N, C-alpha and C positions, 0 to 999 in steps of 0.2 A: 296498341290499345290498352287502355287502362280498366281498372275495376268498375263495374257498374251495379245497380241494384234494381230489383223489381219486386213485385208482391205476387205470392202464389195465388192461384185461383183453383178453387175446388168445388166442383159440383155447380159451377155457375156463380160462386160466390167468392169474395176476396176477404178473407178474415181480417187482415192487417187493415184494410180500409174500414171495414165494420169497426174495428177497435179505434181508429184515428177519428171516425164520425162521432164516437162518444165522448171525445175529450173537448176540452175548451179550444178555442183558436190558439190561445198562448201556450198550452201544453202541446197541441200539434205541431205547431211551429219550432218548439224545443226538440222534439223528437226529429223532425227533418233536419235541424241543424246538426243534432248528433250524428244522424245518418250520413250527413255530407262530411262531418269530421272523420268518421270512420272510413269512409271512400277515400278522402284525401290522404289519410295516414296510410292507408294500404296502397294506394298509387305512389308514394313516396318510400314504399318498402318498409315502413315502419311498423313494428308490430304494435297494436294499441294496448294501452295499460288495462289491467284488470277492471279498473275504475269505469273504464267506457264500454268494454266488451269482454265477456269471460266465456270460455268453453264449457258446456255442460255435459252432454252425452252423446255418443254415437254420431258425431259430427254437426251438433247442434250447438250454436252460440247463443247468447243474449246480449242484446244492446241495453245498457243500463242507464236509465234516465231518472233523475230525482226532479220532482216539482215542489212546490212550496209546502204541501202538506201530504204528500204521498209519492209512491215510487212505482214506476212502470218498468215493464220489462218487454222487449220486442225480440221474438226469437227468429233465428234465421240459420241457413246453411248455405254452402257454396255449391253451385251448380256450375261445373265446368271450372276452369282455373281461376276466373275472374269475375264471375257473376254471384252476387249476393243476393239470395232469394229469402224474403221475410215471410214467414208462415202465418204468425199472428202476434198479437201483443196483449197485455193484460196489465191490470193495477194490482200490485203485490200487496198482499195483506199479511203474510207470515214472512219470517226472516230469510228462509230458504225458498228458492223457487219450487213451487209444487210439482211433484212427479207427474201429475196429471196434464200439466201444462207442457212438460218436456215430451211426454208421450204423445200428446197432440201433434207437436211439431215432427216428432219422428214420423208419426202416422201420415202427415201431409206430405213429407219429404219422400217417404216410400210409395205414396199413391202417384206423385208426380213422376217418379223414376219407374213406374210399372212393377214394383215390387210388393210383396205380401208380407 
């Protein structure tokens, strides 16, 4: 069995879906294409280049997608050995990924794992 992905559900909401719904159809399609590429590389045993995916902190990674005039990040972690769970996404406004966004992903990860 290969790598799979899913979106985290928190308090009856799915933050990643809410993020995707706020994008244009073209932007949404590009994010799904990048997710598919990430899964394909992982299934081939190839480590994605930092241009596609980058580790951030505490087991949180970011999927990096550039649009025509803006940049998005979708944060994720590994649940088990081969399931990638996306916590949420956002459109970047600063050069660095904001600490608050990383903290949000860590919080979602801990909540799903029953940690505090």
